[in-house]
FILOLUM-276702 format. One line per 5 residues: number of its first residue (from 1); their letters; for each residue x, y, z of C-alpha. Coordinates in pm, whole numbers, plus 50000, padded with zeros to 5 digits. Each point is the difference from the previous one (the first is absolute). Layout:
<atoms>
NUM	A	X Y Z | ...;
</atoms>
This chain:
<atoms>
1	XXXXX	28650 72656 62712 | 49906 49707 49778 | 50218 50135 49720 | 50295 50034 50238 | 49957 49643 50124;
6	XXXXX	50009 49851 49651 | 50299 50211 49901 | 50187 49909 50318 | 49937 49631 49944 | 50137 50022 49650;
11	XXXXX	50310 50183 50116 | 50061 49744 50274 | 49960 49725 49741 | 50267 50166 49790 | 49772 50053 49700;
16	XXXXX	50056 50373 49979 | 50332 50024 50176 | 50306 50108 49808 | 50179 49689 50115 | 49789 49763 49792;
21	XXXXX	49953 50019 49626 | 49644 49927 49902 | 49960 49674 49809 | 49914 50048 49634 | 49725 49803 49829;
26	XXXXX	50099 49640 49940 | 49990 50033 49623 | 50260 50278 50014 | 50256 49877 50252 | 49948 49628 50048;
31	XXXXX	50362 49908 49930 | 50340 50032 50159 | 50313 50069 49792 | 50128 49711 49786 | 50240 49742 50136;
36	XXXXX	50264 50114 49750 | 50040 50337 49837 | 50265 49856 49766 | 50017 49653 49846 | 50318 49900 49817;
41	XXXXX	50025 49666 49821 | 50346 49892 49884 | 50037 49704 49764 | 50327 49832 49908 | 49882 49817 49692;
46	XXXXX	50086 49632 49972 | 50201 49961 50321 | 50034 49639 50105 | 50126 49930 50351 | 50365 49998 49896;
51	XXXXX	49974 50335 49822 | 49959 50188 50327 | 50303 49817 50143 | 50227 50056 49700 | 49972 50377 50023;
56	XXXXX	50063 50003 50375 | 50306 49777 49972 | 50147 50223 49729 | 49930 50325 50181 | 50061 49901 50362;
61	XXXXX	50156 49655 50004 | 49716 49883 50225 | 49625 49993 50037 | 49786 50214 50227 | 50126 50345 49900;
66	XXXXX	49722 50113 49763 | 49739 50248 50127 | 49718 49746 49963 | 50187 49733 50196 | 49893 50173 50322;
71	XXXXX	49638 50060 49898 | 49756 49864 50260 | 49780 49816 49750 | 50150 49720 49792 | 49772 49758 49821;
76	XXXXX	50008 49761 49710 | 49783 50091 49701 | 49858 49772 49732 | 49974 50145 49651 | 49831 49744 49771;
81	XXXXX	49750 50129 49739 | 49638 49898 49951 | 50084 49762 49715 | 50258 49937 49729 | 49814 50185 49726;
86	XXXXX	50130 50311 49822 | 49650 50123 49918 | 49671 50019 50193 | 49837 49657 50035 | 49661 50130 50106;
91	XXXXX	49977 49763 50295 | 50179 50167 50290 | 50077 49655 50141 | 50330 49971 50193 | 50214 49726 49851;
96	XXXXX	50331 50047 50181 | 50108 49991 50363 | 50310 49963 50216 | 50075 49689 50208 | 50300 50028 50228;
101	XXXXX	50042 49625 50032 | 50064 49981 49626 | 50207 50318 49984 | 50259 49869 50248 | 49999 49634 49891;
106	XXXXX	50364 49881 49988 | 49928 49677 49813 | 50257 49972 49716 | 49852 50008 49648 | 50148 49932 49658;
111	XXXXX	49798 50251 49798 | 50059 50331 49824 | 49791 50315 49973 | 49864 50133 49672 | 50328 50181 49934;
116	XXXXX	50205 49688 50054 | 50130 50089 50347 | 50032 49699 50233 | 49750 50006 50285 | 50214 49796 50245;
121	XXXXX	49735 49993 50274 | 49621 49975 50005 | 49973 50333 50179 | 50195 50180 49730 | 49780 49836 49738;
126	XXXXX	49683 50109 50181 | 50085 50369 50033 | 50112 50026 49637 | 49642 49973 49873 | 49672 50184 50050;
131	XXXXX	50179 50332 50044 | 49856 50346 49959 | 50123 50261 49758 | 50055 50356 50119 | 49669 50117 49856;
136	XXXXX	49783 49757 50196 | 50218 50052 50307 | 49971 50377 49969 | 49625 49967 49957 | 49975 49796 50321;
141	XXXXX	50200 50261 50192 | 49811 50292 49847 | 49644 49866 50020 | 49983 49701 50234 | 49885 49780 49711;
146	XXXXX	50182 49709 49843 | 49981 49993 49623 | 50151 49845 49689 | 50360 50062 49897 | 50032 50314 49784;
151	XXXXX	49710 50178 50171 | 50063 50359 50103 | 49722 50055 50254 | 49742 49798 49808 | 49816 49701 50141;
156	XXXXX	49951 49657 49844 | 49673 50115 49845 | 50164 50285 49812 | 49880 50275 50232 | 50220 50285 50129;
161	XXXXX	50076 50001 50372 | 50014 50299 50231 | 50353 50045 50133 | 50171 50131 50310 | 50104 50305 49796;
166	XXXXX	49639 50092 49931 | 49912 49940 50364 | 50285 50218 50125 | 49917 50280 49759 | 49634 49997 50106;
171	XXXXX	50116 50041 50360 | 50202 50309 49912 | 50347 49847 49986 | 50263 50084 49744 | 50104 49693 49804;
176	XXXXX	50309 49874 49820 | 50165 49704 49833 | 50373 49981 49925 | 50226 49725 49868 | 50350 49919 49879;
181	XXXXX	49844 49851 49685 | 49754 50164 49756 | 49714 50191 50159 | 49746 49796 49798 | 50144 49659 50092;
186	XXXXX	49770 49757 50180 | 50070 50079 50365 | 50011 50383 49984 | 49697 49986 49771 | 49792 49784 50234;
191	XXXXX	50107 50185 50315 | 49965 50329 49815 | 49630 49935 49945 | 49997 49912 49629 | 49735 49760 49871;
196	XXXXX	50055 49785 49693 | 49927 49649 49883 | 50358 49967 49872 | 50319 50092 50183 | 50181 50071 49673;
201	XXXXX	49764 50276 49888 | 50263 50252 50103 | 49867 50300 49809 | 49648 49955 50136 | 50130 49949 50352;
206	XXXXX	50222 50309 49991 | 49717 50209 49860 | 49773 49887 50283 | 50249 50087 50270 | 50069 50341 49847;
211	XXXXX	49647 50101 49906 | 49753 49853 50248 | 50096 50222 50293 | 50060 49739 50269 | 50380 50036 50013;
216	XXXXX	50208 50296 50115 | 50347 49850 49952 | 50112 49750 49737 | 50369 49913 49961 | 50190 49727 49820;
221	XXXXX	50212 49901 49704 | 49874 50022 49646 | 50145 50322 49855 | 49945 49980 49622 | 50308 50208 49913;
226	XXXXX	50269 49807 50192 | 50149 49652 49973 | 50094 49758 50278 | 50336 50172 50051 | 49836 50339 50043;
231	XXXXX	50111 50118 49657 | 49781 50220 49780 | 49841 49808 49713 | 49994 50115 49641 | 49624 49941 49996;
236	XXXXX	49753 49940 50284 | 49865 49658 50094 | 49641 50035 50118 | 49970 49653 50153 | 49884 50081 50353;
241	XXXXX	49807 50319 49922 | 49827 50122 49685 | 50146 50285 49799 | 49683 50200 50059 | 50019 49967 50379;
246	XXXXX	50372 50073 50012 | 49963 50306 49780 | 49711 50129 50209 | 50193 49971 50326 | 50328 50128 49857;
251	XXXXX	49835 50303 49839 | 49824 50103 50319 | 49655 49929 49859 | 49903 49800 50312 | 50002 50075 50371;
256	XXXXX	50301 49771 50049 | 50347 50137 50074 | 50254 49789 49810 | 50324 49927 50188 | 50278 49818 49814;
261	XXXXX	50347 50110 50108 | 50189 49844 50288 | 50066 50348 50136 | 49629 50085 50014 | 49917 49674 50177;
266	XXXXX	50271 50072 50255 | 49873 50355 50057 | 49652 49873 50078 | 50143 49723 50218 | 50196 50264 50192;
271	XXXXX	49685 50212 50052 | 50126 50264 49756 | 49743 50131 49753 | 49736 49733 50071 | 49714 50018 49745;
276	XXXXX	49654 50056 50141 | 49800 49830 49726 | 50006 49661 49833 | 50345 49868 49910 | 50097 49755 49726;
281	XXXXX	50359 49891 50062 | 50174 49821 49713 | 50378 49967 50039 | 50214 50033 49688 | 50030 49628 49933;
286	XXXXX	49800 49738 49814 | 49839 49719 50200 | 50188 49971 50329 | 50201 50232 50219 | 50310 49777 50001;
291	XXXXX	49924 49634 49931 | 50004 50018 49618 | 50320 50202 49975 | 50291 49846 49811 | 50170 49694 50149;
296	XXXXX	50329 50106 49842 | 50230 50199 50230 | 50170 50139 49689 | 49678 50187 49922 | 49917 50154 50337;
301	XXXXX	50319 49943 50194 | 50100 49746 50262 | 49910 50049 50365 | 50103 49726 50245 | 49774 50147 50268;
306	XXXXX	49695 49906 49792 | 49880 49636 50012 | 50011 49961 49622 | 50331 50184 49970 | 49847 50241 49746;
311	XXXXX	49962 50364 50100 | 49650 50131 50056 | 49848 50253 49763 | 50067 50339 50153 | 49721 50179 49814;
316	XXXXX	49698 49840 50168 | 49867 50020 50357 | 49990 49703 50231 | 49670 49853 50110 | 50080 50138 50345;
321	XXXXX	50028 50352 49855 | 49670 49958 49817 | 49847 49876 50325 | 50107 50309 50191 | 49874 50220 49718;
326	XXXXX	49659 49831 49996 | 49970 50028 50378 | 50078 50372 49988 | 49741 50061 49730 | 49720 49794 50154;
331	XXXXX	50090 50107 50353 | 49871 50350 49925 | 49643 49874 50041 | 49896 50047 50365 | 49751 49715 49960;
336	XXXXX	50272 49748 49919 | 50097 49767 49719 | 49997 49658 49841 | 50329 49915 49830 | 50115 49686 49822;
341	XXXXX	50374 49948 49945 | 50136 49710 49793 | 50344 49854 49957 | 49887 49856 49669 | 50329 49889 49848;
346	XXXXX	50062 49753 50283 | 49763 49777 49804 | 50180 50064 49672 | 50330 49892 50154 | 49839 49689 50150;
351	XXXXX	49868 49893 49661 | 50357 50024 49870 | 50149 49824 50306 | 50231 50302 50026 | 50140 49990 50353;
356	XXXXX	50200 50321 49974 | 49724 50214 49857 | 49727 49867 50224 | 50216 50111 50292 | 50034 50346 49843;
361	XXXXX	49624 50029 49960 | 49913 49865 50344 | 50255 50229 50165 | 49840 50302 49831 | 49661 49879 50121;
366	XXXXX	50136 49959 50352 | 50136 50354 49988 | 49654 50113 49893 | 49851 49833 50308 | 50255 50190 50207;
371	XXXXX	49895 50322 49827 | 49637 49938 50097 | 50090 49915 50360 | 50209 50318 50025 | 49714 50208 49856;
376	XXXXX	49749 49852 50245 | 50223 50070 50297 | 50086 50353 49887 | 49677 50131 49848 | 49730 49765 50131;
381	XXXXX	49991 49725 50263 | 49907 49635 50035 | 49669 50088 50166 | 49870 50146 49675 | 50194 49812 49729;
386	XXXXX	49970 49636 49894 | 50293 49848 49809 | 49964 49662 49831 | 50300 49829 49837 | 49917 49699 49782;
391	XXXXX	50086 49813 49684 | 49729 49918 49748 | 50132 49647 49940 | 50318 49798 50011 | 50219 49949 49695;
396	XXXXX	50261 49740 49902 | 50059 49858 50353 | 50357 50111 50071 | 50141 49779 50276 | 50336 49871 50116;
401	XXXXX	50264 49854 49765 | 49926 49646 50123 | 49622 50031 49998 | 49981 49734 49730 | 50097 49744 50264;
406	XXXXX	49918 50185 50324 | 49632 50095 49984 | 49931 50369 50061 | 50362 50079 50079 | 50019 50377 50059;
411	XXXXX	50207 50238 49790 | 50365 49984 50108 | 50152 50307 50165 | 50347 50069 49859 | 50050 50332 50173;
416	XXXXX	49927 50368 49951 | 50066 50115 49645 | 50022 49644 49869 | 49744 49826 49782 | 49824 49736 50213;
421	XXXXX	49992 49634 49908 | 49680 49942 49803 | 49838 49729 49793 | 49698 50103 49793 | 49723 49744 49948;
426	XXXXX	49769 50168 49752 | 49968 50291 49764 | 49651 50111 50083 | 49749 50065 50276 | 49916 49768 50287;
431	XXXXX	49710 49912 50228 | 50213 50020 50315 | 49882 50151 50327 | 50166 50341 49985 | 50123 50237 50270;
436	XXXXX	49830 50323 50108 | 50077 50264 50262 | 49791 50279 50152 | 50029 50284 50246 | 49791 50290 50117;
441	XXXXX	49638 50104 50023 | 49766 49709 49936 | 50271 49737 49951 | 49826 49793 50268 | 49704 49963 49761;
446	XXXXX	50202 49744 49807 | 49950 49753 50285 | 49626 50002 49925 | 50080 49838 49665 | 50212 49701 50104;
451	XXXXX	49903 49705 49779 | 50237 49733 50124 | 50322 49882 50157 | 50296 49893 49787 | 50276 49814 50187;
456	XXXXX	50244 50071 49717 | 49992 50371 50082 | 50098 49922 50357 | 50225 49698 49990 | 50165 50021 49657;
461	XXXXX	50016 50373 49929 | 50005 50105 50367 | 49792 50300 49896 | 49708 50017 50242 | 49774 49777 50205;
466	XXXXX	49846 49850 49687 | 49687 50211 49966 | 49910 50127 49655 | 49741 50202 49811 | 49887 50007 49639;
471	XXXXX	50098 50291 49777 | 49638 50115 49975 | 50017 50097 50369 | 50234 50288 49917 | 49719 50184 49824;
476	XXXXX	49755 49956 50285 | 50252 50118 50257 | 50085 50308 49794 | 49633 50072 49938 | 49915 49971 50369;
481	XXXXX	50299 50207 50110 | 49910 50289 49768 | 49635 50024 50103 | 49866 50218 50281 | 49930 49792 50309;
486	XXXXX	49626 49982 50074 | 49893 50086 50351 | 49819 49726 50193 | 49625 50017 49951 | 49946 50076 50369;
491	XXXXX	50220 50309 49978 | 49824 50121 49686 | 49662 49944 50167 | 50109 50183 50313 | 50135 50292 49800;
496	XXXXX	49680 50028 49799 | 49790 49975 50314 | 50191 50278 50176 | 49962 50228 49700 | 49627 49932 49995;
501	XXXXX	49973 50059 50376 | 50185 50329 49973 | 49773 50112 49716 | 49687 49923 50206 | 50144 50179 50302;
506	XXXXX	50083 50309 49797 | 49649 50016 49859 | 49849 49963 50348 | 50231 50266 50144 | 49908 50240 49722;
511	XXXX	49631 49936 50053 | 50017 50053 50376 | 50210 50312 49961 | 49737 50146 49775;
</atoms>
């Protein structure tokens, strides 16, 4: 009778009923699924405010038509480095900041920058100094730490930093880094988990990414056997990768599948013959997919539908194609992915003040964003995927044609298919407050990292309400989104207590039955 009473009580409590799963011990199941199964970080390198507008005016004749324009989260993002050094200082002391009141100062000035460009206004002068390079910016995004310029995931004391790639891999995600510039360049290196004191140590960086096991997909320019026009060289140029590493991958001596032809990239992008292992994608071109191709239409042919008027190389994939290919490869992992995608040659075009080619590069990046959005909506969903679209820093301050007399005049729209009216104010990076966009699982976490309000974002750029974050926040949001969500302590305690109660009851029932 006593045995029956105990058993009945347990059944009524639901502890042995089929309708209630017994809680496991707290140390086994004390977490809920992660906020985001997939985290995708897209970086258009060196995109000042006007760069985004130029591409939209060319492609659509208006603003507001890009996929990210409708994203629910839009924030400014500061990008300054720890200091102006190119080597570790051993102090770790921040020496640079961002002050909006100085950045938007319209006081006329009669000074020039270090390249001899007139500054025109105090605000222009301010944002032309104390800028980050792509290495320090990539390190901030990848680790949450500010460092010196040239650092690839090293701190100011010369110590390597754990990256988001390592974190994602430890959590069971597949990982990848792809770019329209060489795979070992600063941004794909930093956001691909490499660690080096010097950004230009290309052979060491490539070897790390290929041999240390934290990457599953690596794609970018840098093929040693092809020139910038996609033509076969007479002899290889091992600038971005060592001969030993290239030979090992090409010969099949590693666990990497080498993909080089446009046709093979397109097959993978179309879900045809998708490799199941690690993939090293190196298009048949030297440094960049398209940016470095000949400027002479007599060499490649004229094409009036292209901003520069010079036909695109037809032997290399677009960044959008590489994006779809990477998503199909990494998407085979049921536990999800971390993927970095860079429109790297946007920065190269900005350095050259090349309006036509920066539009070409930004348009390809925009199409890559569209490819990601399409993939999410077809093969995933926004409840399990976080998409972040950022630039790592501004570059060259492209603004309107009269921005030498009208402070912060926007780029001039001259219609779809027409080059916009632009005046360039620099030839290098800036310390401007940049633009970032986010959508999907965990995007709300960005609001936990607001560091200030910048009226220029709201009243001059008409971008958002003025709120902004620092670039280091991107790492912490990605890290948090990838991690399993811990259960509240009270739930864990309750679950553990119920398990203990059930164990005691079972022992007592067994004893009484005997």
